[in-house]
C-alpha positions as CSV (number, residue, x, y, z in Angstrom):
1,X,113.8,127.3,109.5
2,X,116.9,125.2,111.0
3,X,119.1,122.3,109.9
4,X,118.8,120.6,113.2
5,X,117.7,117.1,113.8
6,X,113.6,116.7,114.3
7,X,114.5,114.0,116.5
8,X,116.6,115.7,119.3
9,X,113.1,116.7,120.3
10,X,112.3,113.1,121.8
11,X,112.6,112.7,125.2
12,X,111.8,109.6,127.6
13,X,108.0,109.3,128.3
14,X,106.7,111.2,125.8
15,X,103.9,110.7,123.8
16,X,104.6,111.4,120.0
17,X,102.5,111.7,116.4
18,X,104.0,110.5,113.7
19,X,103.0,111.5,110.0
20,X,102.0,108.3,108.0
21,X,101.0,107.0,104.9
22,X,101.0,109.5,101.8
23,X,102.7,112.3,104.4
24,X,105.3,109.8,105.9
25,X,108.4,112.0,106.4
26,X,111.4,110.2,105.2
27,X,113.7,112.9,106.6
28,X,112.1,112.1,109.8
29,X,112.6,108.2,109.6
30,X,116.3,108.8,108.6
31,X,117.1,110.8,111.8
32,X,115.5,108.4,114.2
33,X,117.1,105.5,112.7
34,X,120.5,107.6,112.7
35,X,119.8,108.4,116.5
36,X,117.8,105.3,117.9
37,X,118.4,106.3,121.3
38,X,116.1,109.3,121.3
39,X,113.3,106.8,121.0
40,X,114.1,105.1,124.6
41,X,110.8,105.3,126.5
42,X,108.8,107.2,123.8
43,X,105.4,106.2,122.9
44,X,104.7,106.7,118.9
45,X,101.1,106.7,117.7
46,X,100.0,107.3,114.4
47,X,97.8,105.9,112.0
48,X,99.9,103.5,109.9
49,X,98.4,100.9,107.4
50,X,99.4,97.6,106.5
51,X,101.1,97.4,103.0
52,X,101.8,100.9,103.0
53,X,103.7,102.3,105.9
54,X,106.9,100.2,106.3
55,X,108.5,102.2,109.1
56,X,108.7,100.3,112.4
57,X,109.2,102.9,115.4
58,X,109.3,99.7,117.7
59,X,112.6,98.7,115.9
60,X,114.2,101.9,116.7
61,X,114.9,101.0,120.4
62,X,113.9,97.9,122.7
63,X,112.3,100.3,125.4
64,X,110.0,102.3,122.3
65,X,106.4,102.0,122.3
66,X,103.6,102.0,119.9
67,X,99.6,102.7,119.9
68,X,98.1,101.8,116.3
69,X,94.8,102.0,114.7
70,X,95.4,99.2,112.3
71,X,97.6,96.1,112.8
72,X,100.6,96.1,111.3
73,X,103.6,93.5,111.1
74,X,105.3,95.6,113.7
75,X,103.0,96.1,115.6
76,X,101.8,92.7,115.9
77,X,105.5,91.9,117.1
78,X,105.1,94.6,119.7
79,X,101.9,93.5,121.0
80,X,103.3,89.9,122.1
81,X,106.4,91.8,123.6
82,X,104.1,93.8,125.6
83,X,105.3,97.1,123.9
84,X,102.4,97.8,121.8
85,X,98.6,98.6,122.1
86,X,96.1,98.4,119.1
87,X,92.9,100.5,119.5
88,X,89.6,98.8,118.8
89,X,88.3,102.1,116.8
90,X,86.9,102.6,113.8
91,X,88.0,106.1,112.1
92,X,85.2,108.4,113.5
93,X,85.8,106.6,117.1
94,X,89.7,107.1,116.6
95,X,89.0,111.2,115.4
96,X,86.8,111.5,118.8
97,X,89.3,109.7,120.9
98,X,92.2,111.8,119.0
99,X,90.5,115.2,119.5
100,X,88.8,114.8,123.2
101,X,89.8,111.9,124.9
102,X,93.6,111.0,124.6
103,X,96.2,113.1,126.6
104,X,97.6,116.0,124.5
105,X,100.6,114.6,122.5
106,X,104.0,115.9,123.9
107,X,105.0,116.5,120.2
108,X,103.1,116.6,117.1
109,X,105.3,115.8,113.8
110,X,103.9,116.7,110.5
111,X,105.4,116.9,106.7
112,X,104.3,119.9,105.2
113,X,104.9,121.9,102.2
114,X,107.3,125.3,102.7
115,X,105.5,128.3,103.6
116,X,104.0,130.7,101.1
117,X,104.7,134.4,101.1
118,X,102.7,135.0,104.1
119,X,104.2,132.2,106.2
120,X,101.5,129.5,105.4
121,X,102.0,125.7,105.0
122,X,99.9,123.3,103.6
123,X,99.6,119.7,104.9
124,X,100.8,118.1,101.4
125,X,99.1,115.0,100.6
126,X,97.3,114.1,104.1
127,X,94.8,116.3,106.1
128,X,92.9,113.5,107.4
129,X,94.2,112.6,111.0
130,X,97.1,115.5,112.1
131,X,94.5,118.5,112.3
132,X,92.6,116.4,115.1
133,X,95.8,116.4,117.4
134,X,97.8,119.5,116.4
135,X,95.8,122.0,118.2
136,X,96.2,120.3,121.7
137,X,100.1,119.1,120.9
138,X,102.3,120.9,123.3
139,X,105.2,121.3,120.9
140,X,104.9,121.0,117.1
141,X,107.4,120.0,114.8
142,X,107.5,119.8,110.8
143,X,110.0,118.6,108.2
144,X,109.2,121.4,105.2
145,X,109.6,119.3,101.9
146,X,109.3,121.0,98.4
147,X,108.3,117.9,96.7
148,X,104.9,118.3,98.5
149,X,102.0,119.8,96.5
150,X,100.2,122.4,97.7
151,X,96.6,121.6,97.5
152,X,93.4,123.3,98.6
153,X,92.7,122.2,102.6
154,X,90.7,122.9,105.3
155,X,94.0,122.8,107.5
156,X,96.9,125.1,107.2
157,X,100.0,125.6,109.6
158,X,101.5,129.3,110.1
159,X,105.8,128.9,110.6
160,X,104.7,130.9,113.8
161,X,103.1,127.9,115.4
162,X,106.4,125.6,114.7
163,X,108.8,124.9,117.7
164,X,111.2,123.4,115.4
165,X,111.4,123.5,111.6
166,X,113.3,121.7,109.2
167,X,113.2,122.5,105.2
168,X,114.8,119.5,103.4
169,X,114.0,117.9,99.8
170,X,113.3,114.0,100.3
171,X,111.3,111.5,98.6
172,X,107.7,110.9,99.1
173,X,106.0,107.7,100.1
174,X,105.0,105.6,96.5
175,X,102.1,103.4,96.8
176,X,101.8,101.2,93.4
177,X,98.6,99.9,92.4
178,X,98.2,96.0,92.2
179,X,97.8,94.3,88.7
180,X,94.0,93.8,87.5
181,X,93.2,90.2,86.9
182,X,90.5,88.5,85.4
183,X,88.4,88.4,88.3
184,X,89.1,91.9,89.5
185,X,88.0,92.9,86.2
186,X,84.6,90.7,86.3
187,X,84.0,92.2,90.0
188,X,84.5,95.9,88.4
189,X,81.9,95.4,85.7
190,X,79.5,94.0,88.1
191,X,79.8,96.9,90.6
192,X,79.5,99.2,87.5
193,X,75.9,98.2,87.1
194,X,75.0,99.4,90.3
195,X,76.3,103.2,89.5
196,X,74.3,105.6,87.8
197,X,75.4,108.8,86.1
198,X,76.0,111.6,88.5
199,X,76.3,109.3,91.5
200,X,79.1,110.3,94.3
201,X,81.1,107.3,94.6
202,X,83.6,106.2,97.6
203,X,86.3,103.7,97.1
204,X,89.9,102.7,98.0
205,X,93.1,101.6,96.7
206,X,93.3,97.9,95.2
207,X,92.6,96.0,91.6
208,X,89.1,96.0,92.3
209,X,88.7,99.9,92.3
210,X,90.8,100.1,89.3
211,X,89.0,97.5,87.3
212,X,85.6,99.7,88.4
213,X,87.1,103.0,87.1
214,X,87.8,101.1,83.8
215,X,84.3,99.5,83.6
216,X,82.8,103.0,84.4
217,X,84.4,104.6,81.2
218,X,81.1,105.2,79.8
219,X,79.5,106.9,82.9
220,X,79.1,110.6,83.0
221,X,79.2,113.3,85.8
222,X,80.5,110.9,88.5
223,X,82.0,112.4,91.6
224,X,84.1,111.3,94.6
225,X,83.7,111.6,98.2
226,X,86.2,109.5,100.2
227,X,88.6,109.1,102.8
228,X,91.4,108.5,100.4
229,X,91.8,109.2,96.9
230,X,93.4,106.7,94.9
231,X,94.6,106.3,91.2
232,X,91.7,104.9,89.8
233,X,90.2,108.5,90.0
234,X,92.4,109.2,87.7
235,X,91.2,106.5,84.8
236,X,88.0,108.2,85.4
237,X,89.1,111.6,84.6
238,X,90.8,110.5,81.3
239,X,87.6,108.5,80.5
240,X,85.7,111.9,80.8
241,X,83.7,110.2,83.6
242,X,84.0,112.7,86.0
243,X,82.1,116.1,86.7
244,X,85.0,118.3,86.5
245,X,82.7,121.0,88.0
246,X,82.0,119.4,91.4
247,X,84.8,119.6,93.8
248,X,86.3,115.9,95.2
249,X,86.7,115.5,99.2
250,X,89.1,113.4,100.4
251,X,91.4,113.0,103.5
252,X,94.7,111.9,101.8
253,X,95.9,111.0,98.5
254,X,97.7,107.9,97.8
255,X,99.2,106.7,94.9
256,X,102.5,107.4,93.1
257,X,104.1,110.2,91.2
258,X,102.0,110.1,88.2
259,X,99.1,110.7,90.7
260,X,100.9,113.3,92.4
261,X,101.3,115.0,89.3
262,X,97.7,115.2,88.3
263,X,96.3,116.6,92.0
264,X,99.0,119.1,91.5
265,X,97.5,119.9,88.0
266,X,94.4,120.6,89.9
267,X,91.9,118.9,87.5
268,X,89.5,118.3,88.7
269,X,89.4,120.4,92.1
270,X,90.3,118.6,95.1
271,X,89.9,119.6,98.6
272,X,91.5,117.8,101.4
273,X,89.8,117.5,105.3
274,X,90.1,116.0,108.4
275,X,88.2,112.7,109.1
276,X,85.1,114.5,110.8
277,X,84.3,116.0,107.5
278,X,85.1,112.9,105.2
279,X,83.6,110.3,107.4
280,X,81.2,112.5,109.4
281,X,77.4,111.3,109.6
282,X,76.4,115.1,108.9
283,X,79.0,115.6,105.8
284,X,77.7,112.3,104.3
285,X,73.9,112.9,104.8
286,X,74.4,116.2,102.9
287,X,75.6,114.3,100.0
288,X,72.2,113.0,99.4
289,X,70.8,116.6,98.9
290,X,72.4,116.9,95.6
291,X,73.5,113.4,94.4
292,X,73.5,109.5,95.3
293,X,76.0,108.3,97.6
294,X,77.5,104.7,96.7
295,X,80.2,103.5,98.9
296,X,82.0,100.6,97.3
297,X,84.4,98.5,100.0
298,X,86.3,95.2,100.2
299,X,85.7,92.4,102.4
300,X,87.5,89.4,103.8
301,X,84.6,87.3,103.9
302,X,80.7,87.5,103.9
303,X,78.6,85.4,105.5
304,X,74.9,83.9,104.7
305,X,73.3,86.1,107.2
306,X,75.0,89.4,105.4
307,X,77.6,89.9,108.2
308,X,80.7,91.2,106.8
309,X,84.5,90.6,108.3
310,X,86.9,93.2,106.8
311,X,89.6,92.9,109.6
312,X,90.5,89.0,110.2
313,X,91.9,86.4,108.1
314,X,93.4,83.0,108.9
315,X,92.7,83.6,112.6
316,X,94.8,86.7,112.5
317,X,93.9,90.6,112.5
318,X,95.0,91.9,109.2
319,X,93.9,95.5,109.4
320,X,91.2,97.4,111.5
321,X,87.6,98.5,110.7
322,X,88.8,101.8,109.3
323,X,86.1,104.0,107.5
324,X,83.9,101.0,106.5
325,X,81.5,101.4,109.3
326,X,81.1,105.2,108.8
327,X,80.6,105.2,104.8
328,X,78.4,102.0,105.4
329,X,75.9,104.0,107.7
330,X,76.3,107.1,105.8
331,X,75.4,105.4,102.1
332,X,72.4,103.5,104.1
333,X,71.0,106.8,105.6
334,X,71.3,108.6,102.4
335,X,68.6,108.6,100.0
336,X,69.0,106.3,97.1
337,X,72.5,105.5,98.7
338,X,73.7,102.2,98.4
339,X,76.4,100.2,100.0
340,X,78.3,97.7,97.9
341,X,80.7,94.9,99.3
342,X,82.9,93.9,96.5
343,X,85.2,90.8,97.2
344,X,86.5,87.7,94.9
345,X,84.4,84.6,95.9
346,X,87.2,82.4,97.0
347,X,90.6,82.7,98.6
348,X,94.2,80.4,98.4
349,X,93.7,79.9,94.9
350,X,90.3,78.7,95.0
351,X,90.2,76.2,98.0
352,X,88.3,78.6,100.4
353,X,85.4,80.1,99.9
354,X,84.9,83.9,101.0
355,X,81.3,83.4,101.3
356,X,81.0,81.6,104.4
357,X,77.9,79.8,106.2
358,X,78.6,81.9,109.2
359,X,81.5,83.8,110.8
360,X,83.3,81.9,113.3
361,X,86.0,82.1,115.7
362,X,88.3,83.2,112.9
363,X,86.3,86.3,111.8
364,X,85.2,89.7,113.4
365,X,82.0,91.4,112.8
366,X,82.8,94.7,111.1
367,X,79.5,95.2,109.6
368,X,76.4,93.6,111.2
369,X,73.7,91.8,109.0
370,X,71.3,95.0,109.4
371,X,73.5,97.0,107.1
372,X,73.6,94.6,104.3
373,X,73.1,95.9,100.9
374,X,74.9,94.8,97.7
375,X,77.4,91.9,97.5
376,X,79.3,91.3,94.6
377,X,81.9,88.7,93.2
378,X,83.0,87.6,90.0
379,X,79.9,85.6,89.9
380,X,77.4,88.2,90.2
381,X,75.5,90.8,92.5
382,X,73.4,89.6,95.6
383,X,71.0,92.2,96.2
384,X,70.4,91.6,100.0
385,X,68.6,94.9,101.4
386,X,64.9,93.8,102.9
387,X,65.3,90.0,102.1
388,X,64.4,87.7,104.7
389,X,66.6,85.2,105.8
390,X,66.3,82.5,103.2
391,X,66.2,84.5,100.4
392,X,69.4,86.3,101.7
393,X,71.4,83.2,102.3
394,X,70.2,82.0,98.7
395,X,71.4,85.1,97.2
396,X,74.6,85.1,98.8
397,X,75.4,81.3,97.8
398,X,74.3,82.2,94.0
399,X,77.4,84.3,93.7
400,X,79.8,82.1,95.6
401,X,82.3,80.0,93.5
402,X,80.3,77.0,91.8
403,X,82.2,74.6,93.4
404,X,81.5,75.8,97.2
405,X,77.6,76.3,96.6
406,X,76.5,72.5,97.4
407,X,78.4,73.0,100.7
408,X,77.1,76.2,101.5
409,X,73.5,75.2,101.0
410,X,74.0,72.2,103.0
411,X,75.5,74.6,105.8
412,X,72.6,76.9,105.5
413,X,69.8,73.9,105.7
414,X,71.8,73.0,108.9
415,X,71.7,76.8,110.4
416,X,68.1,76.9,109.5
417,X,67.3,73.8,111.9
418,X,68.7,75.3,114.7
419,X,67.4,79.2,114.1
């Protein structure tokens, strides 16, 4: 243990892995910002998520570089300046890239718990990507933060592995849930009609999962398996809807102090593991042997063919494919599994339909039409699986905003003539 600065390990030409999201190290960020010259010529990499991670490594020094998996405001500026790159990979492809294809990192930073009596540190709130880069890293350094909960995990680090360890109490990154409005409440209620007692659910952060959890208060024996565990799971637990004998699996825990206290209490049991286990085909297929897997995700827009754009809005990349492709394919491959895409029917105060005739130049196909299953808006559920083209388009038009349905029908008639 030492009080030395973690940033002193940096040198020009290095590739450096940063802890992000729930395990972002406030100590490391403060030390980098206090000594920005250390970032000159350094390429930083980490899975920063827009709207969650606020630290911009490119702002440290004009010669700093960054490689990202999601589009963030800082990465967008860096790309324009020729100092940053965005990997066009979903979570599973990114995991494969980090494990086997990318050069080993010169330094891998992590935020971990202080060691137990046998010298083992736990990964705190996140075990999704760091375990994949850790074994190959040339040097390993950690901020040991006593505020982190010690959760069950497939990943742990012995202090003997660390080239540098700094133990310091520092605040953890908080994610505060958005408010749930009437639109989200209606969407959640519709999604709840697709869930059965005993199902294993996957969902993320946001107002729709919060409203869904409230709508599922009468369900029982529900389970959770996902990339991130959000505070909506606490709502399910408080309502008695969770199967408390079942282990919940996630890559990270993302929320505020209340969620951290809840998981620290160990009810129900939670196990953190890496992306190959939370998103891997074999792991998702195994769920189908004991339960029905229901993947619930959001999107920017859905077109009348059933194609889903979850990445680009207003002509600009907003995020990345993330775990959606893996969960979509896993849910549809599992016996009885369901893929639910839930989104408001409009954007920009009701002036723009999020059910569109066809994805155009402003969109990206995150999910192709052959994976379409159920699409939900505040106006209802469109059951698309195995529907022919006309029936699929009509089902989607029926859950669009009423003011947009006429234009969508006319656009579909025009498309039919071109098929």
